[in-house]
N, C-alpha and C positions, 0 to 999 in steps of 0.2 A: 257268782261261781259254778253253778251248778252245772253249765254247759263243759267247764275243764274237768269237775268230778266226771262227769259222763265219758270225757275222753281217756280220763285216766283210769276208769272204771273198765274198761273196754282192753286193755293191756293184761297180759297175761303176767300169772303171779310168779314167784320166785326171787331169783336174785333182785330184781326189781322191788319187789316187797321189803326187802333187806334194805336196800338202798332209800326207801320210803319211809323206813324207822327212823334210819340214820338223820335224813332231813327233819324228820320231826323233832328227834333229839337235840341238834343243832340248833332249830327255830327254839326250843325250850330251855336252853341255855341263852341264847340271844335276848328271851324276853325275863328270864328271870334271874340270871347270874348279877351278882353285886359288882363281882372285879373287872374291870374295863379289860384285863388281860383274857380273861376267860370269854366276854363279849367278842372280842377282837379276832380271837383265836377262830370262835364259833362262824364269824361272818367271813373268813377267808378260808373255812373250810367248805362255806357252802358257794362261795366264789367258783372255787377247784371244781365242784359237783354242778354248776349253773350251767356248764355248756351241754356236758352229755344229757343232766337231766333236767331239760330246761323245764318241762313242764310240772314236774313236782316240786322243784326249787320254787318255780313261779306261783303255787298253789298255797305252797304251806309257808313261802319265806317272805313275799311281799308287803306284808304289813307290817312284818317285824323289822325290816331293812328302810322302811320309811319311819319307822318310831326311831331307828339308830341316826338317821338323819336329823332328826329333831332334838335328840337329847344328847349325842356324843357329838355335836359341832366342835367340841376343844380337842379333841385326837382326830389329826388329820388323815391315820394312819387307817384307822375303822370307817370314815367317811368313804377314803378311796375305794376299800374293799365295797363297800355298799354300793357306790355308784357302778363298779364293775360289773357286781352281780348283777344289778338290775339293767344294765347296759346288756348282759349276755342273756336272759330272757327275754328284753321287748325285741332286740335286735334280731333281722335275720339273716344276717352275712355269713353266721358259720352254718346256715339250714342245709346247703347243697354238697356238704362234705358228708355231712351224718347220715347214717342208712336210718336210723332208728326215728329220725325227724323228718323222714321223707315222705309220709303219708298226707292224702289233702287233708287229713284234719288239723293237723298241723303247721300246715303251710299258713294258717289265719291265725298261729298265738302271738303273733307280735301285735299284730292290729287287735287283739282280745285283750291282751295285757296292758296294751298302751289304755284303752278304754276305763280296764280296770285303775290305774294308776291316774288318770286324769278326771275320772268320774267327781273327785275330790279337788277344786282348782286350785285348793293351798298347796297341792303336791306340786305342781308346776312352779308357784309363786318361791315356795322352798329352793326349789333347783334354781331359781336365777339367783337367791341369795345367795347360795353357796357358791357362785361363777365369782362372787364376786372377792374371795378369797385367791391370794395373789400364788398359795401354794400349788405345786404344778400337780401334786398327786391329787389334788381336789379337783383344780378348775379343768383340767384335760379330760377325766374321767365324765365331768358335768356336762361338757360342751360336747362330748360324744353321745351321752346318753340323751338330750334335747336334741340331737339332731335327727335322733333313732327316733324319738317321738314325733316330732317334724314329718317323719318320711312315712311312716305309720298312719296316721290319723293329722293330717295339715292343717286343715281349718279349722275344728274343734281346737286346736293347740295354739294358733295364731291367734283365735279370738281371745284366748286368755292372757295370752302373752299381751296382746294390745290393751287390755283393759287394766294392766298390772302395772303401779306407777315405776314409771320409768323401766320399764320392763326392755324398751328396743333399745334404750340408750345404753343399758347395762352391756348388752350382746354387742353394740359399735366399739366396747372400750377392746373387744376382742381383736381386733385389728392393730393395736396399737400396743398389742402385747410383744416384748423383745423376744421373746421364746418362740420361733417360725412353725413349731409343729402345731402350736396353740394358735396362734395367726393365721396358719392355713386352714387347721380344721376351725376357723372360726367363719371363715369364708364359706365354708361349706354348710354350715349353720346358717348364715344367712341366706344362702342361695334357698334352703328347705323354708326359711320363714317367710322371705319376699314372694316367695311363687305363689302367681294366681291372686294378691291380697295387695290392691292397690292403695288402702291407706296406711299398710306398713311400709310398701315400697317409698310411699312419698316421707314417713317419719326419718328411715333411713338415709333416703337422699339428703334431707337437710340436717341431718346429724353429721356432714362431711363426708359420707360416703364415697363421692367421685375422688373428693382430693384425696384418699388415704388409697381408694384402690389403684387411681391411676400410677402412686408414688411405688405402688407395690410391683406395678407391671415395669417400671421405668429401671428401679432397683433389680429386678429378676430378670432386664436386658429384653426388655419388648417381645418381638416376635422370637429371638433365639431361647427366649427362658424356657422354662419347665412347664410342668402340669400346673404350678401354681398361678401362672398367667392363666390358662386355659379356664382354671377354676374363677380368676378374678375377672375375665372377659363374659361368664357364662352369667355373673351375680349381675354384674352391668348391663346385660341383655334382661335381666328380669327385672330391674328397675326401670327401663327406659322403654320397652316394648308396650304399645299401647296403652301408656302414661303420658299423656301431653302435659301434663305440671312438671313432670320431672325430665321430660325432653327440653321445655322451655328455659327450667332450671340449669339443666345442662351448657345450652346454648348461652344463657346470658353469663355464665360462670367462665366463660372464656375455656370450656373444656375440649371444645371440638379442634380447638390452633393445637393440645398436648396431644392428638391423634395423628397428628402428621409425622413424628418420627418412627410410628410404627410401621410405616409403607416405604422406607428406605432401603433400595436393594441395590447393590453391586453390578459388577458388568457379568460377574462369573455366578450365577445361579443353578447351576447344579448341583446335584447331592443334597438336596434340602431333608431333613430328617422330619420323620413322622409327625413329630410333633410342633415343629417349626411350620408345616403345612398345616395342620390343624388349629395353631394359633393365628394363623394369617385368614386363615378362612371364616373365623369366629369375628377378628377384628374387620373383615371386611361385611359380616352380618350386621354390626353392631353402626357403622354406617350408614347399610342401608334401615335400620330401624330407625334412625334421625330424617331420613327423606322418604319414607316409605309412600307410595300414592295413596292410600289409607290415612296418614294422618290429616289433621285440618292442613289446608291450602295455605294458610298464613304461617302454620310454624313449618311445612316442609320448606317454604320459599325464604323463610329467612336462615334456614340451616344450610339451605343452597348456597347461598349467599356467602354466608360465613366461611364456607368450605371451599370457595373459590378467592376468597381473601387471605385466609391464609395458607393459602398453596395446597392444601389438601385436594384438591381436583387436579392439580396438575402432576402432584405425586402419584396418583393413580394412574393418568395418561403414560405416564414413565414406565410403570407395570406393564401397561397394557401394549404397549410397543418394545416391551424389553425382549430378549432372546433368553432360553432357559429354563421359563417360569413352567411350572407342573399345570397339567390340561386344567385342572380341576380349580385350581386357582385363577387361571387366567382367564376362566368360564366365568367365576364367582365376580372376579375383577370386572368383566364386561357389564354384569349385572346391574354391578356398585355403580359404575360410571354412568349406567343407564341413567338409575333414578336421582343420581345428584346434577343430570343436565334436565332430567323430564320436566319441560314448560317453563324454566330457566332462559330469560333471552341471555343473558351475560354468558352464562355457561355452555350453553349451545353456540354461541359464537366463538367461545376459544377451542370447543370441542372441534369445529368444522376448520379452524387453524392448526390443529395437530398434525403432523406429517412424521410418517413413518422414516427410521432411520434406513433409506434403499437409496440406491444409485440409479436412475435421477430419484429424490424425494416424493413418494407418492401420499396424497392425503388418508390418513386414520380410516376416514368411512368408507375409502375406495378397498382399502385392505383388507377391513371386516368385509365387507360384501361378498370378496372375492372368496371369502372362508363361507360365508352364506349359500352361495352358490355351488358349491364345490362338495359331491355328495360323497368325499371319501374322509370329510371332516366329521369328527363326532356329532350323534345328536344333539346333544345337550349345549355344544359351541354353536351349533347351526342356531339353536334356537336364541341364544343369549345373545346372538350378533342380529337379529331379529328386532329382538325387543331394544336394543340399542339405538337401532335405525329408526323403530318407532319413536321413543324416547326422545331423538333428536328433531323429529318432524312435530311432535307434540306442540301444539299452540305456536309454531314458528314458521310464518308466513315467509319470511326471507328463506329459511331453509328449505319451504318447500319450492320456491321458486330456483333455488341454485340447483336442485334435483332435476326438477323439470329442464330446466335450461338445457341440461347435457345431454337430452334427449332431441334438442330441436337443433335443424340443419344449420342456422347460424354458427351454434357452438360446438360441432362434432369435429375434432381433430383429424384433417384429412391424410394427415402423414401417418395416422396408426400408433405412433411411438408410445402415446398414453392412453391406457383404457378409463374410461369415465365410470362414473354412478349407474347414469342413465345406461350405459352399453353392458353393462355387469346384469342391470334388472332386465334388461330386453334379453340378454343369452340368457338368464334364469328363466324369464316367463316361457320361453320355447323350446328349453331342452329338453330332452328324455326323460329326465328323471322328475318323479311326479313333485318330490319333496322341494326340489328348486321350484317348480312351478306356482306352489301354492305360495313359498317366501316370496317369491318375487312380485306375484300380484299382490298379497296382502302388503307389502313394503311400497308398491306403487300406489295402492288405493289411500295409503297412510298420505303420501304426497300430495295428497287430493285432498285429504278431509277438511271439509269446513272452508275450502279454498275454490270460489267459484272462478277466479283469473286462469287458475292453474289449471281448473278442467277447461276451461277453453282453448287455453296453450295446448295443451295436451292432443288435441283434434289434429294440430298442426304435423305431428309426428308422422314420417312416413318410412315406411319400411321396405328395402328391395328383397324380393322372394328368389327370383331366379334370375340369372341372365337372359336378356331380350325381354323380359315381360316388366309390365310398369309397375312402380311402386304401389304398396296396398297401405292404406293408414293401418295406424297402430288399432283402434276400433275395430276395424274390420278383419284384423289378423287375429284378435281374438274370438270375435264372434265366428272365424271359420274353424278355427280350433274345438271350440265347444262342439259344433256341428259334425267333428271327425271324429267322435266317441270316445274320447280319451277317459284315463283315468278316472275315477269318481274324485279323487284328493285336486287333480287338474282341473275338472269342471267345476267343482266348488268353489277354488282359490280366483279361477276368472270371472264365473258369477257374481262374486262378492267385489271383485274388481269394477266391474260394468254397473252394478247396482249404486255402489259409492261414486264414481264418476258420473252416472244420469242424474242421479239426487241432486233436486235444487238446479237444476241445468238445464234449460228448456233446448238450447242449442244443441247440448248432446243427446237431448234427444230427438231432436230433429234429426241429427247425422247417423243416429242409430237406427230411425226409422226410416230412413233413406234407403237405405239398401232393401230390396223388396223380398229377400229371403228371410230377414230376421224374425219377422213376426210370424211368419209359417212355423217355423223350425220351434219358437216359443209355444206356440199355441199346441202343435203336433206333442212336443213333450208333455205339457200340462195334461192333455186329453188322455194319454194313454195310461193304462193300468197297468203298472211295473210292481217289479216285488219292492220289499222295505227298502234295500240300500239304493235305490233309485229315487226312493219318496223325498230325499232331502233335496237331489236336486230338481225335480218338479215344484216344489216349493221356492227354491230358489229361482226359476225361471218364471212362475208366478208373479214371484215379487217382482222382479226385472221388465214385465209386463205390465204390473201394476204402479210402476214408477212412470213407464212410457205413457200411463195415462195422466197420473195425477199432473206430472209436469209437464204436459202436453201445450203448446202454445197455439195449436190447431194450424201451423202455418203450412203443414201437408194435407191437400184437399182429401187424398186418400186414405189418411191415419189420424183423423181427427180424434177426439175424444169420445164421442158419438159412435163414431166407426168403429172404434176400436172396441168399445163395449157391446156393441151389436155383435162384433164378429165372436167375443167372450160366449154371449147368451147362445150364440148358435153353434159353434161348436164344442163347448166345455160346458156350457152352465155355471149359472154364478155360483149357486150353492156348493158346486164341485169345485169352482177357481177357489172359492175360499176356504174350504176344506185343504186343498192343497197347499194355499198359504200359510194356513197352521201347522204342517210339518213340518216349518222352520224351530219356532220355538217349544215345539213340543220333543225335540229333539235330546237324547239323553246326554250329548254334549255341549246342548246350549246353555244351559244352567249352569256349567263348570266354567265355561268360557267368560262368562258375564259377570262373575265374582271377582277377577283381580285383571290388571293389566297386561300381567306379564306372562305370555306363551309357554307353560310349563305343562309340558304332556307326557306321560309315562313312556309313550313309544310313538314312531313316525304316524301309525295310523288312528292315533287319536288325534291327530292335527288335522282340524274341522273347521273351525270356527275360530273369528279374530274377536275379540272384545270389543274393539270400535264398532265392529260391525253389528255385535248384539244391539248394544244403544240406537244402532239406524234403524234395525228390524223393530223395535220396541217403538218408536217414533213414527214408522210409517205403516206399519199392520193396521192400526186403526182408521186412518185415515185414506188407505188403499180400499178397505171395505166399505167406507162410507160412499169413494169415489164409485165404486163398482155399481152401488143400488141409487144413485141419484140418477133421476131423469134431465133432458137434455134440458127444460125449460129450466130446473134446479140448478143446472150448471150455468145456463147463461145469468141467471139472477146473481149466482154466486159471483162470476166474474164481474157482472155491474158492481157488486158489492165491494168487490176487491179493487176495481178502479177507484172506486169513488173514497176508498178508505186511503188507498194509495195517496189520491188528489189530496186529500185532507191532511193526510200525513205529510206530505211535502211541505203544505201552507203551515202547520203548526210546527214541523220541525224550521221553518225558515224563521219563523217568528221566535223559536226558542232561541234559534242563534243569536236573531237581535236583543232578547233579552239578553242571554249570555253576554253579549257584547257591552249591554248598557249595564248590566252588573259589573262588568269589569271596572267601566266607566267609571262607576259610581264608584266601587272600591278605593281606584285611584282617587278620586276626589276627597274620598272621606279619610284616606292618607292624608292627602294636602292639606287639608281642615287641622288635622292632628298635629302635620308639622306645625301649621301655622297657629294655633296654641298653645306647642310646646316655645315657640321663638317670643310668643307675646306674652310667656309668662318671664320668659329670661328677659326680654325688655323692661317689663314691669319690674321685677327685681333690680336690675340695673338703676332705673330711677327711683326707686326707694332708696338703695344705696348712695347714691347721689344727692338727694332730698338731704339724707342724714348728712353727708359732707359739707352740704352746704351751710346747714344750720350750725354744724360745728365750727364752721369758717366762720360765720358770723358773731360766734360767742367769742372765738379766740380776737376776730379785729375787734369786738367792744374792750375786750378786755387788754389789748394791743393801745387801743387810743387811750383807755385810761394812764396804761403805764405811761405813754409818752406825754401827757398833760403834767405827770408827776417829775418825770425824770427827763424833761426835754435838754438836759445838757448831755444825757448820755447815746450811745450808739443803739439803734434801734432794730431795723429788721433782720431777721436770720433766714427768711424765706427768700426761694427763688422766683426771678420775676419769669420763669416758664411754666411755674405753677402754683395753683393756686389750693393751698392746704390740702394735697392728695390728688385733686382733681387733675389728671394729665388730658392736656390737648389731645393727646393720639385716641384715649378714651373718647372723647367726645366726637372724634373724626369718625371712630370704630362705630358708635352710636348711631349717628347719621347714615354711615355706609350702610347698618343694617336696616336702618326704616328706609332705605330708597331700596334695598333688595326686598324689603316685605310690599312695597308698593308694585313694583314689577312681579310679582309673583300673585298678589291681589289681583291685578289687569289680566295676567295669563290665566286664571282661575276662572275670572269672570267670562274670559271669551269661551273658556271650555265650557262653561255653562251654558252659555248662549245657542252653543252648536247642539247640545244637548237636546236644551228646549225644543230647538227647530226639530233635531230627529223624532223626539219623541211626540209634537205634534204632528209631523209625518204619518206616526206610526199609530196615532191614534184615529188618523183621518182612514187607514187602510184596516181598520180591525175588521170591518164587515166583511163576509165571506159567502159565496155563492152556496147555495143548497143547505142553509141555516135550519130549513126543515129538517134535515137530519138531526136524529137525537146526540152522534158523535160528533158531528162540526159543531153543533150549539154548546155542548161541552166544552169542547177544545178552546171554541173562539171564547168563552165565558172564561176561563181559565187565564184566556191571553189578556183580555180587558181587566182580570183582575191586577195581574201582574204589574199590565200598563199603569191602573189607577195608584196602586203602591209602589210605583216606580216616581210617579210625577208627586205624591206626598213626601216622597222619601227628596226628591231633588227642591220642593218648596220648603224642606226644614234644612237642607242644606244652603239654600240662599240666606234661610234667616241666621244661620250660623255665620256667614261670610258676611252679610251685614252686621250682626253683633263685632264679628274682629275688625271691620273698618271703622268702626265706631269707637272701639277700643283703642286702634290705632293712631285715631284722630285726638283722643284724648292723652296719648303718651307723646304724641308731637307737640300737644299743646304745654306739657308740663316740660319736655326738653326746650322750649323755645322758653319759655318763664324761668329755666335754668339757666339758659344760656344768656339771658338778659340781666340775670341775678351777678352772674358768674364776671359780666362786663363791668358793668356796676361798682362791684367789689372792686376788680382790677383798678379801675380809674380811682377810686378814693385810696388805694395801695399807692397806687403813681403819685397821688398829692401828699400822701404823709410821708413817702422817700425824698419828697422835694424839698419839704419843711426840716425835715430829719437834717437834709443835706446844709439848709441854710442855717441852722442852728448853729451847726459843728461849725461853721466859718466863721460866725459871729464870736464863738466862745474860743477861737483862734485867736482872733484881731484884737481881743479882750486878754489874752496872756502875755499876747505883744508889747501893748500899752504896761501892763502892770511892769513887766521885765524892763522896759525903758523907764520908767518911774524910779522902780527901785535903783538903777542906775545912778539916776541924777540925782536922789538923796544920798547914796554913798558919797558922789562928789563934792556935795556941800557940806557934808559933814565933814570930809576932809579937809575944803577950805577953809571953816570954820578952827579947826585945829591949827591951820598954817598961821591964821592970822592972832591965835592967842584967847581965841573965844572958847569961853568952857564948853564943852558935852556933857551933858548930863548922862551918869551910867546908866540909870532906868531907860532913859531913852535907847542907848545902844542895844540893852538886854533886849527891850518891848522890841526894838528895830529888828533883835535876832530872830525873838518868836516870830515876829511876825514872818521873819526871812523861811524860819522853820514852817511855819504854817502854810506858806504859799508852797513850799517843797512838796509838804504832807499833801497841799491840796492840788497840786500835779500830780503828784504820783498816783492819787485816787484816780485821775481824770485819767491819767495813762491807762489805769487797770480798768477801766471803763470802757 
């Protein structure tokens, strides 16, 4: 604290000396008074003095105030006074209004007092524990004080909170506070806490911050909300920007879908408040954070797809084509749409289908290009449209073809009723506005980027110059404008277009060299000693001439590689040529353009380099330098090596394709084997079940046979003739059908295997390749042979698997035949038993009839004996009656049976 005493000692005596004594007395009361009321009154007095006498109170009272926070936790009022006093000491919010603290020395007081406070990390931990108090008069001052500490010395305070147990979790509870002022200040606290600290950002995100913040934004009215929405959006940006883990968590949590309502706009869009504009601007920036070109490609791609699937891209395009949208929001929306579609084919295709609400409807791309080539439009808007067009064409060969097609004679609208993208680009390319020239040239270069087909197609474009004169090719017209000495921005744009057009396209190089005026113009430009402003043009001319050498197929006798290099040696000098070529990458604006794809320039005069062009320069500068210094013999050898390598590459590519096809066939065969194994297991299970059922049937048959032996007079079978103990004929039929299907599948599989064996044998015979003495050829051929050997081995294993499967199928068939035989025998025996039971039943019925006849005869004889007077014994009658009863009972039993 010596530096603070030095500051204080430099102040004048007088009234301040009296105040210093007062502050000292108050500090003594806080330290020594035993009554809580006295200490509370003293702290309250220090609070009232802390704004005006910040330095004095800070020097003398900070230690006592921290002691109060430690010892008087039970009294919320004194705690609140102490926290407010510390806040006034540390915070710089009031400094600008106080003349006494306006000196340079006092400007740094906040960070100095913060450093003293956090020197003991337990002070910050104490403050965190106070935030758990629900009392408003404790919690709110605590939030403000911690926020001020983070603003003054963010990294060290962040580190203390990070290592504090549950430190971040305690602060997250502030977002759930029902008191809005605490919740809102809690958002500001988390803003300061998460700034530039990835570890804390991850903890806050996984503490459900996204859900809570999005809920607050929705409750506050989305873009129509107040400054609270703005604060929440800034916090979301802190959590997501350059934090790939949080971005993935945001996407996986389906939070992208919740962003769509933010961008719902009505038909009447005039009169937006400044806060609404700010909120929408931050919302658009948040979308861009998720799809930034600097993010990992996989993460960007997944977010782009999610934005299309949930309708967010469609909503942004609605804003793009709406009327009355403020200019800065429209510009930022264009930039946002650009990055949402960049490199994503689905999104690019959708954007190509968007039409502006005009009569007749025009594609959105055409409407935007009209703004880009219109010099009356704002510069930032024109840059945004160029970026949108570049993103639409990025890795989009389909879109590149559609744009170039609008320039070709067969697709141009002869009626002139509609304007195409190609016509707008040509109009901008040859207008009097140098900015339009540059934008159109760069846009057209992106239509050719990495697409040799479209480079050749663009050679067909013919332009009508004036009545009575023959048309001129687009390539020639570009060189004509170059030779006319137009503005530097125009020439730079055209040279970048020509370099992009000719690179990796020997046909375009031939067309360019066919005009005898082009090479002398380039050599003349490079050879001159011009000022610094023209050095960039010289460098680009050297690059264009170098491309004409490197990608030259020697089809023009006067402009072969060797003759062009001799021309450079004679008129320019190789060293001078290489020096001029280096002017491009050494230019002050080159490194700036190479950093980000977005063309973001402070003013039009800085619009010189395109991002993709800087990549081309980096790729070609070294190879052109080597090509210039190579001799003709080295060129010939290089050409021969190239041709040989191309031949070998073609051969290897052919074999790779064959091997790829074999891999696919093997994969199919493996799947078939897997299917057959599965079917085999199912059949084995079915056979096992049937064997179990047959055994159960045998047991039941034996039991039935025993019962029939004992109770021959009873009725027997309860089974159905069409079923054998649960074995349905339908099941047997199904099993047979499955075996037949298995047979047919095996036959098909063996046929495919035979075809594959024949193909592999042919492939093995054709492996030797001419030129095996070359190292490259030998290596590649060895690789092919190795792949073929592996393929043959895998085929052999597959045959073994098929053989095993065939054996298993044969065993299953034998088991099934055995089961069918057993079932047939059992069925025959069952029929015999049924016949025996039927015969037994008939015999029993006959006996019953005979017994009834005998009883009738006995009764008749007894009656005659009585009539003749012959005595009949009662015992006999009773016995007869008993016999009759027995017979009746036996009859009942038989009936029951």
